[in-house]
Steps between C-alpha positions, in 0.01 A plus 500: 500500500666228702317254725550370850413155628229470762432240767187371665217254487351401168725531197685828517731634234644806337501578131851382416410149618171454314433290195357631176143386455521250213422627152317808619522817303753748635669382819241422762606376840462133581537289811571130545206317655576131523603390151333798329596859433192719536456864413529735795183702553261622765200269542258790547474877489538753648858473623485632857814684606649696791753785496782512753452811712849638445599834345823559311653834396272648236221240529254443786318172552169652375679629190642153443152353529360748248780417251448125552126546446571676169734218400238233578243708309729506198484122480135490608390737225593257223180415309645161402590380852303436818703658782404694812661593832386627839700700751434354846695741718837602639705254702811496712606177329783495251458356152653163418443339839253222410228579750212419264439866412596674177710800601668771293740745658842658525790305646866591520730258318835676461661166411282493184656800335340432158159379617220757499230255598420131530195275511458168678214251498367227724277247329280212601713187464202295384347727235775752422263792564650816650444527876703816558728732309721773643685789340774716646635820351859556604513813713877518451410684177329839474131489405235737368125511441508831310249511215766574239782311664794649685862513391735261682206316665336178387128509428298294748209441265721378214691248711182392680332434163787268404502317833121463504533337159709235679254482788224419250701227324719647227872447481726715282473618143813513285381792286777746574854601420775564752871564519749399765614771739874531563423489872285187465137430424307614195350823377173503306524641148133436428225252578153404384364344818451606860596141588851535357728410794706822506344831602530834329731751672383710794252772405336298222125423526453310171427172679174633636356407157462140385626389160341244262723220630395569861133514403510178299688318776265600781196434283634150441513435876156648588315505168154637438271297278536762227879474510486125458256513211641796306874432494721243336828327571826443316659160575827358381846362572850644509767254390877494470644222281167322526484505881263708708637819658379563855486865615511666159321837497231529230324822401191563287470842332161599358570673168172695511494627857870499585440312826773267625439197721761253618517141614751225569573146386425317823577132454770270368332489158531879470123548489338837559152648482435873498134543591256789518594647164266717295427355159741612231838442340809468718874511456647232726854533629710286734805615693723378782422624849832682529392852599421438866597261776359154430391454861260791451299263280578141595609298801877512561542134404317535166714426195434780249694511172581857392769403251299548181430773247171694492268392219177616337244253369501517121127577460239717666283291730123545489336477843122444499254687720435180689708185518857433402709586198673215322799388707836621371860391546771764529843356431795688645873469451776487757714811537 
């Protein structure tokens, strides 16, 4: 989903303009505070939110609130993360207007003909903590809250679950495959994360259910003590001709459970760290980020090299139950 810039007091930004939190697992959101980049997160729970009191064809404001509540509950039910939310009430205010209140609601944006929804944040310019976050769902599209989905209508709960992932501090996952449409844009062939930047077609409700990559990412942002003490990490570097490769997409596949978790090389040395992994043996693969728009993952001015061949690390990597595996180097070749 695309992002829109916001204005106001404090530091306000939209997702396309954020920085990746340095060397975090997955792609957490980060914000520049002075000379530092700090991870974007709420300083306390619950997240208190309002719903814009506006109906659209097929969905009333109370139905929207119920779907948003289910989406928040999906993230809040994770046993490895500490997340909660509280519905405060309905409001006449629109989302994305920087009034100090977190508002979710429908807005018409016919000029954004490929944007189903967007999330913006305002953060404290001293600490980087979230002050407010707003989400709009684009009422130019047709929407549904039907339990089993509805043909030709996008599922409110699915898209809300994705956008609330952003609200809580996650950026995008690259675990998905797409193809270019003749008319422009991309069509999803398959994906293994709710936080993949491109939605399933209308009528699909698969993104109501979190995937291992989503769970690991959110647990990394708001970890429970058990998560921190019972999972391990997989650190390493991606290099091309001896130089670090910023923006390379790295995946870890657990050969016993079949779970797949992704991360990125996030500095000039090509370093990455995929955290929150269950103990076991992993196949580690690196690939260029060439299956989605780069600005869905990084700031527009980021220099990301995608001109290299995918590669698999030559050995299985053993991740301990606690602590880090031995650091690895994955050498790739230019195309």
